[in-house]
MARFI-667222 format. One record per atom (N, C-alpha, C): atom name; x, y, z; residue number from 1. Coordinates in steps of 0.02 Angstrom, whole numbers, padded with zeros to 5 digits. Each point is the difference from the previous one (the first is absolute). Layout:
N
DOPA / atome / east / north / up / num
DOPA / CA / X / Y / Z / NUM
...
***
This chain:
191
DOPA / atome / east / north / up / num
DOPA / N / 00606 / -00028 / -00175 / 1
DOPA / CA / -00076 / -00002 / 00022 / 1
DOPA / C / -00037 / -00042 / -00041 / 1
DOPA / N / -00045 / -00049 / 00017 / 2
DOPA / CA / -00028 / -00037 / -00059 / 2
DOPA / C / -00078 / 00014 / 00016 / 2
DOPA / N / -00027 / 00023 / -00064 / 3
DOPA / CA / -00073 / 00034 / -00001 / 3
DOPA / C / -00040 / -00036 / -00043 / 3
DOPA / N / -00059 / -00033 / 00024 / 4
DOPA / CA / -00042 / -00036 / -00060 / 4
DOPA / C / -00052 / 00048 / -00001 / 4
DOPA / N / -00019 / 00031 / -00040 / 5
DOPA / CA / -00039 / 00054 / -00043 / 5
DOPA / C / -00039 / 00033 / 00082 / 5
DOPA / N / 00069 / 00047 / 00009 / 6
DOPA / CA / -00018 / 00040 / 00068 / 6
DOPA / C / 00009 / -00025 / 00050 / 6
DOPA / N / -00006 / -00075 / 00021 / 7
DOPA / CA / 00016 / -00028 / 00068 / 7
DOPA / C / 00071 / -00004 / 00002 / 7
DOPA / N / 00031 / 00031 / 00056 / 8
DOPA / CA / 00071 / -00025 / 00016 / 8
DOPA / C / 00003 / -00054 / 00026 / 8
DOPA / N / 00043 / -00042 / -00012 / 9
DOPA / CA / 00001 / -00072 / 00018 / 9
DOPA / C / 00064 / -00006 / 00051 / 9
DOPA / N / 00055 / 00049 / 00012 / 10
DOPA / CA / 00058 / -00002 / 00043 / 10
DOPA / C / -00028 / -00026 / 00067 / 10
DOPA / N / 00054 / -00026 / 00041 / 11
DOPA / CA / -00015 / -00009 / 00072 / 11
DOPA / C / -00025 / 00053 / 00019 / 11
DOPA / N / 00043 / 00060 / 00011 / 12
DOPA / CA / -00030 / 00064 / 00047 / 12
DOPA / C / -00072 / 00011 / -00022 / 12
DOPA / N / -00011 / 00008 / -00065 / 13
DOPA / CA / -00075 / -00001 / -00021 / 13
DOPA / C / -00057 / -00025 / 00027 / 13
DOPA / N / 00035 / -00074 / -00003 / 14
DOPA / CA / -00073 / -00060 / 00021 / 14
DOPA / C / 00008 / 00021 / 00076 / 14
DOPA / N / 00041 / -00001 / 00045 / 15
DOPA / CA / 00001 / 00026 / 00069 / 15
DOPA / C / -00044 / 00050 / 00013 / 15
DOPA / N / 00000 / 00058 / -00037 / 16
DOPA / CA / -00029 / 00060 / 00025 / 16
DOPA / C / -00082 / -00013 / -00026 / 16
DOPA / N / 00004 / -00033 / -00056 / 17
DOPA / CA / -00070 / -00034 / -00026 / 17
DOPA / C / -00052 / -00028 / 00057 / 17
DOPA / N / 00054 / -00048 / 00029 / 18
DOPA / CA / -00039 / -00041 / 00069 / 18
DOPA / C / -00002 / 00051 / 00045 / 18
DOPA / N / 00040 / 00045 / 00020 / 19
DOPA / CA / -00013 / 00042 / 00057 / 19
DOPA / C / -00081 / 00039 / 00005 / 19
DOPA / N / -00016 / 00020 / -00066 / 20
DOPA / CA / -00046 / 00028 / -00013 / 20
DOPA / C / -00063 / -00046 / -00001 / 20
DOPA / N / -00008 / -00057 / 00013 / 21
DOPA / CA / -00061 / -00049 / -00029 / 21
DOPA / C / -00044 / 00007 / 00046 / 21
DOPA / N / 00012 / 00027 / 00071 / 22
DOPA / CA / -00051 / 00000 / 00061 / 22
DOPA / C / -00040 / 00066 / -00025 / 22
DOPA / N / 00027 / 00052 / -00043 / 23
DOPA / CA / -00043 / 00050 / -00020 / 23
DOPA / C / -00057 / -00015 / -00061 / 23
DOPA / N / 00034 / -00057 / -00035 / 24
DOPA / CA / -00054 / 00010 / -00061 / 24
DOPA / C / -00053 / -00062 / 00005 / 24
DOPA / N / -00046 / 00013 / -00036 / 25
DOPA / CA / -00071 / -00041 / -00009 / 25
DOPA / C / 00008 / -00052 / -00031 / 25
DOPA / N / -00017 / -00053 / -00003 / 26
DOPA / CA / 00002 / -00061 / -00037 / 26
DOPA / C / -00060 / 00019 / -00070 / 26
DOPA / N / 00019 / -00036 / -00045 / 27
DOPA / CA / -00060 / 00001 / -00063 / 27
DOPA / C / -00013 / -00084 / -00021 / 27
DOPA / N / -00059 / -00019 / -00002 / 28
DOPA / CA / -00017 / -00055 / -00012 / 28
DOPA / C / -00016 / 00022 / -00089 / 28
DOPA / N / 00045 / -00052 / -00039 / 29
DOPA / CA / 00002 / 00005 / -00074 / 29
DOPA / C / -00038 / -00079 / -00026 / 29
DOPA / N / -00035 / 00003 / -00051 / 30
DOPA / CA / -00031 / -00064 / -00020 / 30
DOPA / C / 00043 / -00001 / -00066 / 30
DOPA / N / 00025 / -00054 / -00020 / 31
DOPA / CA / 00019 / -00021 / -00068 / 31
DOPA / C / -00036 / -00053 / -00027 / 31
DOPA / N / -00018 / -00018 / -00058 / 32
DOPA / CA / -00040 / -00057 / -00036 / 32
DOPA / C / 00037 / 00011 / -00080 / 32
DOPA / N / 00020 / -00082 / -00006 / 33
DOPA / CA / 00023 / -00006 / -00053 / 33
DOPA / C / 00016 / -00088 / -00026 / 33
DOPA / N / 00017 / -00014 / -00056 / 34
DOPA / CA / 00001 / -00079 / 00005 / 34
DOPA / C / 00063 / -00021 / -00024 / 34
DOPA / N / 00021 / -00057 / 00028 / 35
DOPA / CA / 00078 / -00031 / -00010 / 35
DOPA / C / -00013 / -00058 / -00042 / 35
DOPA / N / 00040 / 00014 / -00052 / 36
DOPA / CA / 00008 / -00077 / -00041 / 36
DOPA / C / 00057 / -00033 / 00009 / 36
DOPA / N / -00023 / -00085 / 00027 / 37
DOPA / CA / 00073 / -00009 / 00018 / 37
DOPA / C / 00002 / -00062 / -00072 / 37
DOPA / N / 00034 / -00002 / -00034 / 38
DOPA / CA / 00006 / -00041 / -00064 / 38
DOPA / C / 00056 / -00030 / -00005 / 38
DOPA / N / 00011 / -00068 / 00016 / 39
DOPA / CA / 00029 / -00054 / 00020 / 39
DOPA / C / 00026 / -00042 / -00080 / 39
DOPA / N / -00042 / 00006 / -00049 / 40
DOPA / CA / -00010 / -00029 / -00058 / 40
DOPA / C / 00006 / 00029 / -00078 / 40
DOPA / N / 00015 / -00037 / -00034 / 41
DOPA / CA / 00015 / 00037 / -00082 / 41
DOPA / C / 00051 / 00035 / -00004 / 41
DOPA / N / 00004 / 00044 / -00049 / 42
DOPA / CA / 00090 / 00023 / -00021 / 42
DOPA / C / 00019 / 00061 / 00041 / 42
DOPA / N / -00046 / 00049 / 00026 / 43
DOPA / CA / 00005 / 00050 / 00033 / 43
DOPA / C / -00023 / -00007 / 00078 / 43
DOPA / N / 00027 / -00053 / 00047 / 44
DOPA / CA / -00030 / 00003 / 00071 / 44
DOPA / C / 00028 / 00064 / 00030 / 44
DOPA / N / -00049 / 00012 / 00046 / 45
DOPA / CA / 00029 / 00055 / 00049 / 45
DOPA / C / 00020 / -00023 / 00061 / 45
DOPA / N / -00007 / -00076 / 00032 / 46
DOPA / CA / 00027 / -00025 / 00049 / 46
DOPA / C / 00048 / -00060 / -00019 / 46
DOPA / N / 00052 / -00011 / 00018 / 47
DOPA / CA / 00045 / -00047 / -00011 / 47
DOPA / C / -00001 / -00041 / 00040 / 47
DOPA / N / 00009 / -00087 / -00008 / 48
DOPA / CA / 00017 / -00039 / 00056 / 48
DOPA / C / 00075 / 00000 / -00004 / 48
DOPA / N / 00011 / -00002 / 00066 / 49
DOPA / CA / 00105 / 00017 / 00007 / 49
DOPA / C / 00015 / -00060 / 00049 / 49
DOPA / N / -00052 / -00040 / 00041 / 50
DOPA / CA / 00026 / -00031 / 00050 / 50
DOPA / C / -00061 / -00069 / 00012 / 50
DOPA / N / 00021 / -00057 / 00016 / 51
DOPA / CA / -00047 / -00061 / 00011 / 51
DOPA / C / 00037 / -00051 / -00017 / 51
DOPA / N / -00045 / -00032 / -00043 / 52
DOPA / CA / -00086 / -00007 / 00007 / 52
DOPA / C / 00007 / -00070 / 00058 / 52
DOPA / N / -00079 / -00016 / 00011 / 53
DOPA / CA / -00016 / -00034 / 00045 / 53
DOPA / C / -00070 / -00031 / -00017 / 53
DOPA / N / -00017 / -00056 / 00006 / 54
DOPA / CA / -00051 / -00046 / -00017 / 54
DOPA / C / -00073 / 00063 / 00034 / 54
DOPA / N / 00014 / 00021 / 00049 / 55
DOPA / CA / -00064 / 00028 / 00033 / 55
DOPA / C / 00008 / 00095 / -00008 / 55
DOPA / N / 00057 / 00028 / -00041 / 56
DOPA / CA / 00004 / 00055 / 00003 / 56
DOPA / C / 00028 / 00040 / 00056 / 56
DOPA / N / 00027 / -00027 / 00041 / 57
DOPA / CA / 00014 / 00021 / 00065 / 57
DOPA / C / 00077 / 00027 / -00018 / 57
DOPA / N / 00017 / 00052 / 00024 / 58
DOPA / CA / 00071 / 00045 / -00013 / 58
DOPA / C / 00011 / 00004 / -00062 / 58
DOPA / N / -00054 / 00000 / -00049 / 59
DOPA / CA / 00012 / 00022 / -00068 / 59
DOPA / C / 00002 / 00089 / -00007 / 59
DOPA / N / 00056 / 00022 / -00019 / 60
DOPA / CA / -00002 / 00078 / -00010 / 60
DOPA / C / 00007 / 00018 / -00074 / 60
DOPA / N / -00040 / 00071 / 00011 / 61
DOPA / CA / 00000 / 00028 / -00061 / 61
DOPA / C / 00028 / 00075 / 00008 / 61
DOPA / N / 00018 / 00015 / -00046 / 62
DOPA / CA / 00012 / 00094 / -00029 / 62
DOPA / C / -00055 / 00046 / -00014 / 62
DOPA / N / -00002 / 00032 / 00018 / 63
DOPA / CA / -00070 / 00046 / -00052 / 63
DOPA / C / 00031 / 00061 / -00026 / 63
DOPA / N / -00023 / -00006 / -00072 / 64
DOPA / CA / 00027 / 00076 / -00010 / 64
DOPA / C / -00056 / 00011 / -00065 / 64
DOPA / N / -00017 / 00089 / -00022 / 65
DOPA / CA / -00065 / 00007 / -00021 / 65
DOPA / C / -00036 / -00021 / -00056 / 65
DOPA / N / -00059 / 00000 / 00000 / 66
DOPA / CA / -00032 / -00036 / -00063 / 66
DOPA / C / 00021 / 00047 / -00051 / 66
DOPA / N / 00031 / -00020 / -00062 / 67
DOPA / CA / 00004 / 00037 / -00055 / 67
DOPA / C / -00065 / 00045 / -00034 / 67
DOPA / N / -00051 / -00037 / -00009 / 68
DOPA / CA / -00048 / 00037 / -00028 / 68
DOPA / C / -00035 / 00059 / 00034 / 68
DOPA / N / -00002 / -00002 / 00056 / 69
DOPA / CA / -00012 / 00066 / 00046 / 69
DOPA / C / 00031 / 00062 / 00002 / 69
DOPA / N / -00060 / 00055 / -00020 / 70
DOPA / CA / 00022 / 00064 / 00024 / 70
DOPA / C / 00034 / -00004 / 00088 / 70
DOPA / N / 00063 / 00024 / -00001 / 71
DOPA / CA / 00025 / 00009 / 00061 / 71
DOPA / C / 00043 / 00054 / 00031 / 71
DOPA / N / -00043 / 00011 / 00067 / 72
DOPA / CA / 00035 / 00058 / 00037 / 72
DOPA / C / 00032 / -00037 / 00059 / 72
DOPA / N / 00003 / -00049 / 00015 / 73
DOPA / CA / 00054 / -00041 / 00019 / 73
DOPA / C / -00003 / -00068 / 00000 / 73
DOPA / N / 00037 / -00033 / 00039 / 74
DOPA / CA / 00005 / -00072 / -00008 / 74
DOPA / C / 00015 / -00038 / 00068 / 74
DOPA / N / -00022 / -00064 / 00004 / 75
DOPA / CA / -00011 / -00069 / 00040 / 75
DOPA / C / 00085 / -00021 / 00003 / 75
DOPA / N / 00021 / 00004 / 00042 / 76
DOPA / CA / 00078 / -00025 / 00005 / 76
DOPA / C / -00004 / -00045 / 00068 / 76
DOPA / N / 00032 / -00061 / -00002 / 77
DOPA / CA / 00013 / -00037 / 00051 / 77
DOPA / C / -00020 / -00083 / -00008 / 77
DOPA / N / 00010 / -00036 / 00047 / 78
DOPA / CA / -00010 / -00062 / -00002 / 78
DOPA / C / -00064 / -00028 / 00037 / 78
DOPA / N / -00004 / -00055 / -00027 / 79
DOPA / CA / -00059 / -00041 / 00041 / 79
DOPA / C / 00004 / -00067 / -00030 / 79
DOPA / N / -00010 / -00051 / 00075 / 80
DOPA / CA / 00004 / -00083 / -00016 / 80
DOPA / C / -00049 / -00010 / 00053 / 80
DOPA / N / -00007 / -00078 / -00020 / 81
DOPA / CA / -00041 / -00023 / 00031 / 81
DOPA / C / -00001 / -00005 / 00082 / 81
DOPA / N / -00049 / 00007 / 00041 / 82
DOPA / CA / 00015 / -00014 / 00072 / 82
DOPA / C / -00056 / -00043 / 00029 / 82
DOPA / N / -00019 / -00048 / -00040 / 83
DOPA / CA / -00050 / -00046 / 00048 / 83
DOPA / C / 00009 / -00078 / -00022 / 83
DOPA / N / -00002 / -00032 / 00043 / 84
DOPA / CA / -00010 / -00083 / -00021 / 84
DOPA / C / -00062 / -00022 / -00007 / 84
DOPA / N / -00035 / 00041 / 00036 / 85
DOPA / CA / -00101 / -00046 / -00026 / 85
DOPA / C / -00022 / 00040 / -00025 / 85
DOPA / N / -00008 / 00066 / -00014 / 86
DOPA / CA / -00025 / 00054 / -00049 / 86
DOPA / C / 00049 / 00048 / -00034 / 86
DOPA / N / -00039 / 00012 / -00044 / 87
DOPA / CA / 00060 / 00056 / -00033 / 87
DOPA / C / 00015 / 00073 / 00017 / 87
DOPA / N / 00041 / 00014 / 00035 / 88
DOPA / CA / 00018 / 00074 / 00017 / 88
DOPA / C / 00072 / 00015 / -00016 / 88
DOPA / N / -00002 / 00071 / -00032 / 89
DOPA / CA / 00066 / 00026 / -00023 / 89
DOPA / C / 00031 / 00043 / 00057 / 89
DOPA / N / 00055 / -00017 / 00012 / 90
DOPA / CA / 00034 / 00070 / 00047 / 90
DOPA / C / 00035 / 00050 / -00050 / 90
DOPA / N / -00037 / 00059 / 00007 / 91
DOPA / CA / 00018 / 00050 / -00048 / 91
DOPA / C / 00056 / 00057 / 00042 / 91
DOPA / N / 00042 / 00025 / -00051 / 92
DOPA / CA / 00040 / 00034 / 00025 / 92
DOPA / C / 00002 / 00038 / -00065 / 92
DOPA / N / -00056 / 00052 / 00002 / 93
DOPA / CA / 00012 / 00050 / -00061 / 93
DOPA / C / -00001 / 00075 / 00005 / 93
DOPA / N / 00029 / 00040 / -00041 / 94
DOPA / CA / -00006 / 00064 / -00002 / 94
DOPA / C / -00034 / 00031 / -00041 / 94
DOPA / N / -00037 / 00031 / -00017 / 95
DOPA / CA / -00037 / 00056 / -00046 / 95
DOPA / C / 00042 / 00061 / -00005 / 95
DOPA / N / 00032 / 00017 / -00049 / 96
DOPA / CA / 00052 / 00046 / -00024 / 96
DOPA / C / -00025 / 00021 / -00051 / 96
DOPA / N / -00015 / 00077 / 00036 / 97
DOPA / CA / -00030 / 00058 / -00056 / 97
DOPA / C / 00061 / 00028 / -00033 / 97
DOPA / N / -00010 / 00000 / -00088 / 98
DOPA / CA / 00057 / 00022 / -00041 / 98
DOPA / C / -00015 / 00061 / -00023 / 98
DOPA / N / -00053 / 00031 / 00001 / 99
DOPA / CA / -00039 / 00064 / -00036 / 99
DOPA / C / -00006 / 00049 / 00042 / 99
DOPA / N / -00012 / 00063 / -00012 / 100
DOPA / CA / -00035 / 00054 / 00011 / 100
DOPA / C / 00053 / 00011 / 00064 / 100
DOPA / N / -00045 / 00042 / 00057 / 101
DOPA / CA / 00026 / 00034 / 00054 / 101
DOPA / C / -00003 / -00058 / 00056 / 101
DOPA / N / -00002 / -00085 / -00012 / 102
DOPA / CA / 00005 / -00040 / 00046 / 102
DOPA / C / 00050 / -00048 / -00032 / 102
DOPA / N / 00046 / 00017 / -00044 / 103
DOPA / CA / 00053 / -00044 / -00037 / 103
DOPA / C / 00048 / -00002 / 00060 / 103
DOPA / N / 00006 / -00077 / 00012 / 104
DOPA / CA / 00050 / -00019 / 00034 / 104
DOPA / C / -00028 / -00016 / 00068 / 104
DOPA / N / -00063 / 00019 / 00018 / 105
DOPA / CA / -00028 / -00008 / 00062 / 105
DOPA / C / -00028 / -00073 / 00004 / 105
DOPA / N / 00005 / -00037 / 00059 / 106
DOPA / CA / -00026 / -00078 / 00006 / 106
DOPA / C / -00047 / -00008 / 00050 / 106
DOPA / N / -00045 / -00034 / -00011 / 107
DOPA / CA / -00030 / -00050 / 00055 / 107
DOPA / C / 00018 / -00071 / 00009 / 107
DOPA / N / 00015 / -00021 / 00066 / 108
DOPA / CA / 00039 / -00084 / 00019 / 108
DOPA / C / -00062 / -00029 / 00000 / 108
DOPA / N / -00012 / -00068 / -00018 / 109
DOPA / CA / -00046 / -00032 / 00018 / 109
DOPA / C / 00036 / -00064 / 00033 / 109
DOPA / N / -00008 / -00033 / 00053 / 110
DOPA / CA / 00014 / -00063 / 00027 / 110
DOPA / C / -00038 / -00031 / 00053 / 110
DOPA / N / -00007 / -00066 / -00030 / 111
DOPA / CA / -00059 / -00041 / 00017 / 111
DOPA / C / -00038 / -00060 / -00023 / 111
DOPA / N / -00029 / -00035 / 00030 / 112
DOPA / CA / -00027 / -00058 / -00032 / 112
DOPA / C / -00063 / 00005 / -00057 / 112
DOPA / N / -00004 / -00017 / -00066 / 113
DOPA / CA / -00043 / 00013 / -00033 / 113
DOPA / C / -00036 / -00079 / 00002 / 113
DOPA / N / -00067 / -00001 / 00014 / 114
DOPA / CA / -00025 / -00045 / -00003 / 114
DOPA / C / -00055 / -00008 / -00060 / 114
DOPA / N / 00029 / -00021 / -00053 / 115
DOPA / CA / -00016 / 00045 / -00068 / 115
DOPA / C / -00065 / -00066 / -00030 / 115
DOPA / N / -00024 / -00050 / 00052 / 116
DOPA / CA / -00079 / -00018 / -00026 / 116
DOPA / C / -00053 / 00020 / 00055 / 116
DOPA / N / 00023 / 00044 / 00060 / 117
DOPA / CA / -00053 / 00035 / 00024 / 117
DOPA / C / -00039 / 00061 / -00038 / 117
DOPA / N / -00057 / 00010 / 00005 / 118
DOPA / CA / -00036 / 00058 / -00037 / 118
DOPA / C / 00046 / 00063 / 00028 / 118
DOPA / N / 00010 / 00026 / 00047 / 119
DOPA / CA / 00054 / 00060 / -00010 / 119
DOPA / C / 00049 / -00040 / 00040 / 119
DOPA / N / 00066 / 00034 / -00021 / 120
DOPA / CA / 00059 / -00014 / 00038 / 120
DOPA / C / 00042 / 00067 / 00029 / 120
DOPA / N / -00009 / 00010 / 00057 / 121
DOPA / CA / 00041 / 00071 / 00029 / 121
DOPA / C / 00060 / -00015 / 00014 / 121
DOPA / N / 00049 / 00042 / -00021 / 122
DOPA / CA / 00077 / 00012 / 00024 / 122
DOPA / C / 00016 / 00059 / 00012 / 122
DOPA / N / 00049 / 00011 / 00066 / 123
DOPA / CA / 00012 / 00055 / 00030 / 123
DOPA / C / 00043 / 00033 / -00055 / 123
DOPA / N / -00009 / 00079 / -00003 / 124
DOPA / CA / 00053 / 00041 / -00018 / 124
DOPA / C / 00023 / 00011 / 00046 / 124
DOPA / N / 00072 / -00001 / -00003 / 125
DOPA / CA / 00039 / -00007 / 00075 / 125
DOPA / C / 00051 / 00072 / -00011 / 125
DOPA / N / 00008 / 00031 / -00053 / 126
DOPA / CA / 00033 / 00068 / -00008 / 126
DOPA / C / -00008 / 00008 / -00059 / 126
DOPA / N / 00050 / 00080 / -00018 / 127
DOPA / CA / -00007 / 00022 / -00071 / 127
DOPA / C / 00067 / 00045 / -00004 / 127
DOPA / N / 00009 / 00033 / -00058 / 128
DOPA / CA / 00056 / 00055 / 00000 / 128
DOPA / C / -00029 / 00041 / -00053 / 128
DOPA / N / 00046 / 00064 / 00006 / 129
DOPA / CA / -00018 / 00055 / -00037 / 129
DOPA / C / -00050 / 00040 / 00028 / 129
DOPA / N / -00054 / 00014 / -00032 / 130
DOPA / CA / -00051 / 00017 / 00030 / 130
DOPA / C / -00050 / -00035 / 00038 / 130
DOPA / N / 00005 / -00050 / 00000 / 131
DOPA / CA / -00021 / -00065 / 00043 / 131
DOPA / C / 00039 / -00009 / 00068 / 131
DOPA / N / 00054 / 00030 / 00012 / 132
DOPA / CA / 00043 / -00014 / 00054 / 132
DOPA / C / -00039 / -00024 / 00060 / 132
DOPA / N / 00003 / -00058 / 00028 / 133
DOPA / CA / -00023 / -00027 / 00054 / 133
DOPA / C / -00063 / -00003 / -00004 / 133
DOPA / N / -00023 / -00022 / -00057 / 134
DOPA / CA / -00070 / -00002 / -00014 / 134
DOPA / C / -00042 / -00082 / 00036 / 134
DOPA / N / -00039 / -00003 / 00032 / 135
DOPA / CA / -00034 / -00079 / 00013 / 135
DOPA / C / -00062 / 00004 / -00019 / 135
DOPA / N / -00025 / -00060 / -00014 / 136
DOPA / CA / -00067 / -00018 / -00020 / 136
DOPA / C / -00023 / -00081 / -00018 / 136
DOPA / N / -00053 / -00008 / -00024 / 137
DOPA / CA / -00032 / -00067 / -00024 / 137
DOPA / C / 00007 / 00003 / -00072 / 137
DOPA / N / 00018 / -00044 / -00037 / 138
DOPA / CA / -00010 / -00027 / -00093 / 138
DOPA / C / -00058 / -00054 / 00028 / 138
DOPA / N / -00068 / 00007 / -00043 / 139
DOPA / CA / -00030 / -00044 / -00005 / 139
DOPA / C / -00005 / -00019 / -00076 / 139
DOPA / N / 00014 / -00059 / -00009 / 140
DOPA / CA / -00015 / -00041 / -00067 / 140
DOPA / C / -00036 / -00044 / -00010 / 140
DOPA / N / -00028 / 00006 / -00065 / 141
DOPA / CA / -00054 / -00051 / -00013 / 141
DOPA / C / 00006 / -00028 / -00083 / 141
DOPA / N / 00021 / -00069 / -00008 / 142
DOPA / CA / 00014 / -00024 / -00054 / 142
DOPA / C / -00066 / 00004 / -00037 / 142
DOPA / N / 00012 / 00037 / -00064 / 143
DOPA / CA / -00053 / 00003 / -00053 / 143
DOPA / C / 00019 / -00052 / -00059 / 143
DOPA / N / 00037 / -00020 / -00006 / 144
DOPA / CA / 00024 / -00043 / -00054 / 144
DOPA / C / 00051 / -00046 / 00011 / 144
DOPA / N / 00006 / -00079 / 00015 / 145
DOPA / CA / 00048 / -00037 / 00011 / 145
DOPA / C / -00011 / -00063 / -00056 / 145
DOPA / N / 00055 / -00012 / -00030 / 146
DOPA / CA / 00016 / -00074 / -00052 / 146
DOPA / C / 00031 / -00032 / 00053 / 146
DOPA / N / -00032 / -00070 / 00008 / 147
DOPA / CA / 00030 / -00042 / 00039 / 147
DOPA / C / 00048 / -00034 / -00035 / 147
DOPA / N / -00007 / 00004 / -00077 / 148
DOPA / CA / 00051 / -00050 / -00033 / 148
DOPA / C / 00067 / 00050 / 00001 / 148
DOPA / N / 00002 / 00078 / -00017 / 149
DOPA / CA / 00043 / 00036 / -00012 / 149
DOPA / C / 00041 / 00019 / 00061 / 149
DOPA / N / -00062 / 00017 / 00045 / 150
DOPA / CA / 00028 / 00020 / 00063 / 150
DOPA / C / -00004 / 00077 / -00012 / 150
DOPA / N / -00010 / 00023 / -00066 / 151
DOPA / CA / -00014 / 00090 / 00004 / 151
DOPA / C / -00059 / 00018 / 00033 / 151
DOPA / N / -00005 / 00068 / 00023 / 152
DOPA / CA / -00039 / 00033 / 00040 / 152
DOPA / C / -00006 / 00063 / 00010 / 152
DOPA / N / -00080 / 00027 / -00004 / 153
DOPA / CA / 00005 / 00072 / 00009 / 153
DOPA / C / -00049 / 00005 / 00064 / 153
DOPA / N / 00050 / 00047 / 00038 / 154
DOPA / CA / -00039 / 00022 / 00072 / 154
DOPA / C / -00023 / 00071 / 00002 / 154
DOPA / N / -00047 / 00010 / 00033 / 155
DOPA / CA / -00027 / 00073 / 00009 / 155
DOPA / C / 00018 / 00022 / 00079 / 155
DOPA / N / 00027 / 00037 / 00006 / 156
DOPA / CA / 00036 / 00037 / 00061 / 156
DOPA / C / -00038 / 00073 / 00028 / 156
DOPA / N / -00017 / -00016 / 00054 / 157
DOPA / CA / -00029 / 00067 / 00031 / 157
DOPA / C / 00047 / 00008 / 00065 / 157
DOPA / N / 00017 / 00069 / -00006 / 158
DOPA / CA / 00078 / 00013 / 00064 / 158
DOPA / C / -00039 / 00061 / 00036 / 158
DOPA / N / 00017 / -00026 / 00059 / 159
DOPA / CA / -00023 / 00069 / 00056 / 159
DOPA / C / 00064 / -00001 / 00026 / 159
DOPA / N / 00022 / 00076 / -00008 / 160
DOPA / CA / 00070 / -00002 / 00034 / 160
DOPA / C / 00012 / 00077 / 00037 / 160
DOPA / N / 00017 / -00003 / 00075 / 161
DOPA / CA / 00005 / 00063 / 00024 / 161
DOPA / C / 00083 / 00053 / -00030 / 161
DOPA / N / -00006 / 00042 / -00004 / 162
DOPA / CA / 00056 / 00045 / -00038 / 162
DOPA / C / 00009 / 00052 / 00036 / 162
DOPA / N / 00041 / 00035 / -00006 / 163
DOPA / CA / 00018 / 00068 / 00046 / 163
DOPA / C / 00000 / 00064 / -00066 / 163
DOPA / N / -00024 / -00031 / -00059 / 164
DOPA / CA / 00002 / 00046 / -00048 / 164
DOPA / C / -00064 / -00023 / -00048 / 164
DOPA / N / -00035 / 00057 / -00026 / 165
DOPA / CA / -00041 / -00014 / -00041 / 165
DOPA / C / 00020 / 00016 / -00081 / 165
DOPA / N / -00053 / -00033 / -00044 / 166
DOPA / CA / 00017 / -00013 / -00063 / 166
DOPA / C / -00057 / -00037 / -00046 / 166
DOPA / N / 00001 / 00020 / -00062 / 167
DOPA / CA / -00051 / -00007 / -00048 / 167
DOPA / C / 00056 / -00029 / -00068 / 167
DOPA / N / -00029 / -00053 / -00007 / 168
DOPA / CA / 00026 / -00035 / -00070 / 168
DOPA / C / -00069 / -00010 / -00059 / 168
DOPA / N / 00026 / 00047 / -00061 / 169
DOPA / CA / -00083 / -00001 / -00034 / 169
DOPA / C / 00020 / -00054 / -00068 / 169
DOPA / N / 00081 / -00025 / -00006 / 170
DOPA / CA / -00028 / -00059 / -00048 / 170
DOPA / C / 00015 / -00056 / 00024 / 170
DOPA / N / -00019 / -00075 / -00050 / 171
DOPA / CA / 00025 / -00059 / 00021 / 171
DOPA / C / 00062 / -00022 / 00013 / 171
DOPA / N / -00002 / -00058 / 00033 / 172
DOPA / CA / 00075 / -00008 / -00001 / 172
DOPA / C / 00011 / -00067 / 00047 / 172
DOPA / N / 00055 / -00011 / 00030 / 173
DOPA / CA / -00002 / -00065 / 00051 / 173
DOPA / C / -00012 / -00059 / -00022 / 173
DOPA / N / 00015 / -00014 / -00056 / 174
DOPA / CA / -00019 / -00070 / -00024 / 174
DOPA / C / -00068 / -00007 / 00002 / 174
DOPA / N / -00030 / 00063 / -00025 / 175
DOPA / CA / -00087 / -00010 / -00007 / 175
DOPA / C / -00032 / -00002 / -00064 / 175
DOPA / N / -00044 / -00036 / -00009 / 176
DOPA / CA / -00026 / -00002 / -00075 / 176
DOPA / C / -00060 / 00050 / -00028 / 176
DOPA / N / -00034 / 00029 / 00065 / 177
DOPA / CA / -00053 / 00046 / -00022 / 177
DOPA / C / 00007 / 00065 / 00039 / 177
DOPA / N / -00037 / -00012 / 00068 / 178
DOPA / CA / 00030 / 00078 / 00045 / 178
DOPA / C / 00040 / -00007 / 00046 / 178
DOPA / N / 00006 / 00063 / 00021 / 179
DOPA / CA / 00042 / 00007 / 00056 / 179
DOPA / C / -00044 / 00059 / 00050 / 179
DOPA / N / -00025 / -00011 / 00067 / 180
DOPA / CA / -00024 / 00056 / 00026 / 180
DOPA / C / 00063 / 00011 / 00066 / 180
DOPA / N / 00036 / 00053 / 00011 / 181
DOPA / CA / 00034 / 00019 / 00037 / 181
DOPA / C / -00035 / 00062 / 00032 / 181
DOPA / N / -00021 / 00003 / 00061 / 182
DOPA / CA / -00010 / 00060 / 00019 / 182
DOPA / C / 00003 / 00012 / 00075 / 182
DOPA / N / 00005 / 00059 / 00021 / 183
DOPA / CA / -00008 / 00016 / 00082 / 183
DOPA / C / -00075 / -00006 / 00027 / 183
DOPA / N / 00005 / -00041 / 00030 / 184
DOPA / CA / -00071 / -00021 / 00032 / 184
DOPA / C / -00026 / 00059 / 00065 / 184
DOPA / N / 00039 / 00010 / 00054 / 185
DOPA / CA / -00026 / 00038 / 00045 / 185
DOPA / C / 00053 / -00019 / 00075 / 185
DOPA / N / 00004 / 00044 / 00018 / 186
DOPA / CA / 00064 / 00024 / 00059 / 186
DOPA / C / -00043 / -00073 / 00031 / 186
DOPA / N / 00041 / -00016 / 00052 / 187
DOPA / CA / -00002 / -00057 / 00056 / 187
DOPA / C / -00036 / 00019 / 00048 / 187
DOPA / N / -00063 / -00023 / 00024 / 188
DOPA / CA / -00019 / 00020 / 00051 / 188
DOPA / C / -00065 / 00074 / -00026 / 188
DOPA / N / 00013 / 00000 / -00047 / 189
DOPA / CA / -00065 / 00067 / -00039 / 189
DOPA / C / -00058 / -00030 / 00002 / 189
DOPA / N / -00055 / 00019 / 00027 / 190
DOPA / CA / -00077 / -00016 / -00007 / 190
DOPA / C / -00010 / -00001 / -00076 / 190
DOPA / N / -00037 / -00057 / -00021 / 191
DOPA / CA / -00016 / -00021 / -00047 / 191
DOPA / C / -00073 / 00023 / -00018 / 191
***
């Protein structure tokens, strides 16, 4: 039996979990954090692994955690340029929790990130552990971008529907200042 902090991940347990879904209520959870994408200097957290091209089309980077942040999670994944006329990134990214009762739970992002738009929305397509079958939207806003180095900091506001409720009280997931993670309300409840 494979158990991640009280969540049985065996095939039989997963099947039983799915059979009980119709009897559970979804919860809307809000996450707020800052993502540091540093590709220059002595300690980059994203590494150029494929490319190059004159227009940055098909350039690929791998992302690892910001070394100076207090971390309760990591952003792991790959992104690459996905536009010929405007800069957009194809993001395949996992937010992996590495601390506390959410250790080894993940949220997965897959979508286009139009980095020069004021807001860039990307779908949360799933999750694992306590975020099993999560879905939602990650809305990013570029806070700082260095056109010369390619370094950037983005603020993320994530809305995710889950079948579990939780609260994290410490800073993390590549954040620089704050992380608010709270259950807001039952889906469909009066506000």
